[in-house]
C-alpha positions as CSV (number, residue, x, y, z in Angstrom):
1,M,17.9,-52.9,-19.6
2,L,14.4,-52.5,-18.2
3,N,15.3,-54.9,-15.4
4,D,18.0,-52.5,-14.3
5,H,15.2,-50.1,-13.3
6,I,13.5,-52.6,-11.0
7,E,14.4,-52.6,-7.3
8,K,12.7,-55.9,-6.6
9,I,10.4,-58.4,-8.3
10,L,7.2,-58.7,-6.1
11,I,5.2,-61.2,-8.1
12,G,6.8,-63.5,-10.7
13,E,5.4,-64.7,-14.0
14,D,4.4,-68.1,-12.8
15,E,2.6,-66.8,-9.8
16,I,0.7,-64.3,-11.9
17,A,-0.3,-67.1,-14.3
18,A,-1.6,-69.4,-11.5
19,K,-3.6,-66.6,-9.9
20,V,-5.2,-65.6,-13.3
21,M,-6.2,-69.2,-13.9
22,E,-7.8,-69.4,-10.4
23,L,-9.7,-66.1,-11.0
24,G,-10.9,-67.2,-14.4
25,K,-12.3,-70.4,-12.9
26,E,-14.0,-68.5,-10.1
27,V,-15.6,-66.0,-12.5
28,S,-16.7,-68.8,-14.8
29,A,-18.4,-70.6,-11.9
30,D,-20.1,-67.5,-10.5
31,Y,-21.4,-66.2,-13.9
32,A,-22.4,-69.5,-15.6
33,D,-25.7,-68.9,-17.4
34,K,-25.5,-65.1,-17.0
35,D,-25.0,-62.4,-19.6
36,L,-21.6,-61.1,-18.4
37,V,-20.0,-58.0,-19.7
38,I,-16.4,-57.5,-18.8
39,V,-15.5,-53.8,-18.6
40,N,-11.7,-53.3,-18.7
41,V,-10.1,-50.1,-17.7
42,L,-7.4,-49.2,-20.3
43,R,-4.5,-49.2,-20.6
44,G,-3.0,-50.9,-17.6
45,G,-5.5,-53.7,-17.4
46,V,-5.3,-54.9,-21.0
47,I,-2.8,-57.6,-20.3
48,F,-4.6,-58.8,-17.3
49,V,-8.0,-58.9,-19.0
50,S,-6.6,-60.6,-22.0
51,D,-5.1,-63.4,-19.9
52,L,-8.2,-63.6,-17.7
53,I,-10.8,-64.0,-20.4
54,R,-8.8,-66.8,-22.0
55,K,-9.1,-68.7,-18.7
56,M,-12.9,-68.4,-18.6
57,S,-15.0,-71.2,-19.8
58,I,-18.2,-69.1,-20.3
59,P,-19.2,-66.7,-23.1
60,V,-18.4,-63.1,-22.3
61,T,-18.7,-59.7,-23.9
62,V,-15.7,-57.4,-23.5
63,D,-15.7,-53.6,-23.6
64,F,-13.3,-51.0,-22.7
65,M,-13.2,-47.6,-20.9
66,A,-10.3,-45.3,-20.6
67,I,-10.2,-43.0,-17.6
68,S,-7.4,-40.9,-16.2
69,S,-6.6,-39.5,-12.7
70,Y,-2.9,-39.5,-12.8
71,G,-1.5,-37.4,-15.6
72,P,2.3,-37.5,-15.8
73,S,2.9,-37.8,-12.0
74,T,3.1,-40.9,-9.7
75,E,0.3,-39.7,-7.5
76,S,-3.4,-39.6,-8.4
77,S,-4.7,-36.1,-8.9
78,G,-8.2,-37.1,-7.6
79,V,-9.8,-35.6,-10.7
80,V,-11.2,-38.3,-13.0
81,R,-11.7,-37.9,-16.7
82,V,-13.5,-40.4,-19.0
83,I,-11.4,-40.5,-22.1
84,K,-13.2,-43.5,-23.8
85,D,-16.6,-44.7,-22.9
86,L,-18.3,-48.0,-23.3
87,E,-19.8,-49.1,-26.6
88,E,-22.0,-51.9,-25.1
89,N,-25.3,-51.2,-23.4
90,I,-25.0,-52.7,-19.9
91,H,-28.6,-52.1,-18.8
92,D,-29.9,-55.3,-17.1
93,R,-26.6,-57.1,-17.8
94,H,-24.1,-58.5,-15.3
95,V,-21.0,-56.3,-15.3
96,L,-17.5,-57.2,-14.0
97,V,-15.0,-54.3,-14.0
98,V,-11.5,-55.7,-14.4
99,E,-8.8,-53.4,-13.1
100,D,-5.0,-53.8,-12.9
101,I,-4.6,-52.0,-9.5
102,I,-6.7,-50.3,-6.9
103,D,-5.0,-47.9,-4.4
104,T,-7.0,-45.0,-3.0
105,G,-10.2,-46.3,-4.6
106,L,-11.3,-42.8,-5.7
107,T,-11.0,-43.6,-9.5
108,L,-12.8,-46.9,-9.1
109,G,-15.5,-45.3,-6.9
110,Y,-16.1,-42.7,-9.7
111,L,-16.2,-45.5,-12.3
112,L,-18.6,-47.6,-10.3
113,K,-21.0,-44.7,-9.7
114,N,-20.9,-43.9,-13.5
115,L,-21.6,-47.6,-14.4
116,S,-24.3,-48.0,-11.7
117,S,-26.3,-45.1,-13.2
118,R,-26.7,-47.3,-16.3
119,E,-28.7,-49.9,-14.2
120,P,-26.8,-53.1,-14.7
121,A,-28.2,-56.3,-13.2
122,S,-25.1,-56.5,-11.0
123,L,-21.8,-54.7,-10.7
124,S,-18.6,-56.2,-9.3
125,V,-14.9,-55.8,-9.5
126,C,-12.0,-58.1,-10.3
127,V,-8.6,-56.6,-9.5
128,L,-5.1,-58.0,-10.0
129,L,-3.4,-55.8,-7.4
130,D,-4.8,-54.3,-4.2
131,K,-2.7,-51.5,-2.6
132,S,-5.1,-51.2,0.4
133,A,-2.5,-49.2,2.5
134,R,-3.5,-46.1,0.3
135,R,-7.3,-46.7,0.4
136,I,-9.4,-43.7,1.0
137,L,-12.7,-45.0,-0.3
138,D,-13.8,-48.2,1.3
139,N,-16.9,-50.3,0.6
140,L,-15.8,-51.1,-3.0
141,P,-17.5,-54.3,-4.4
142,I,-14.2,-56.2,-4.9
143,K,-15.4,-59.7,-5.5
144,Y,-12.2,-61.1,-7.0
145,K,-8.7,-60.1,-5.9
146,G,-5.3,-61.3,-7.1
147,F,-2.6,-60.0,-4.8
148,D,-2.1,-57.5,-2.0
149,V,0.9,-55.2,-2.7
150,P,2.8,-52.8,-0.5
151,D,2.7,-49.0,-0.8
152,A,5.4,-48.9,-3.5
153,F,5.5,-47.8,-7.1
154,V,4.8,-51.0,-9.0
155,V,5.2,-51.7,-12.7
156,G,5.0,-54.6,-15.1
157,Y,2.3,-56.9,-16.5
158,G,0.5,-53.8,-17.9
159,L,1.3,-51.3,-15.2
160,D,3.5,-48.4,-16.3
161,Y,5.4,-45.4,-15.4
162,R,5.2,-42.8,-18.2
163,Q,4.0,-45.5,-20.6
164,K,7.0,-47.7,-20.0
165,Y,7.5,-51.0,-18.2
166,R,4.1,-52.4,-19.3
167,N,5.8,-55.2,-21.2
168,L,7.6,-56.7,-18.1
169,P,6.2,-60.2,-17.5
170,Y,6.2,-59.8,-13.7
171,I,5.2,-57.1,-11.2
172,G,8.2,-55.2,-9.8
173,I,8.9,-52.2,-7.7
174,L,10.4,-49.4,-9.7
175,K,13.6,-47.9,-8.3
176,K,12.8,-44.6,-6.6
177,S,15.8,-43.0,-8.4
178,I,13.9,-43.5,-11.8
179,Y,10.9,-41.4,-10.8
180,D,12.7,-39.1,-8.4
181,F,15.0,-38.1,-11.2
182,D,12.0,-37.4,-13.4
183,L,10.2,-35.4,-10.7
184,K,13.3,-33.3,-10.0
185,D,13.6,-32.6,-13.8
186,Q,10.0,-31.4,-13.9
187,L,10.5,-28.9,-11.1
188,T,13.5,-27.2,-12.7
């Protein structure tokens, strides 16, 4: 039933698993003998970070932040709210922000500025999907990148539309008719 809402599968389950394995090895090599704190941005990144840390061969601390810039729409509002902050102290520790997707970069830019003010030893980003066609804010410290994706509404593997589709094991393009219908319904 959920598959009926998908226009096209962009990245399959096996391709995602292989990339997550590769990224886990890279992060492990780069942060060996360092005090690494993984900061995951909820909710979309939870599946990615869960799989990623299980592919790492080094000890890591994991903490979560919840931020919002979308609300119920498919477009970022540009206004960022911190809904849940870190519990870990990141001062003088190496921080790797793990994100599901980066598009305009505005939300990530806000998050990095917020975390940088806490004076970590280093601050980098690992992202599963990069939608660079929509990038407004450049110069983001993206150290690890999974896949480039087109400027389309993607769901699955943690990414959602109105809290649905996160459980799909692949990344797919949501049929425009699904969110066009919802947008028309909101306007009437």
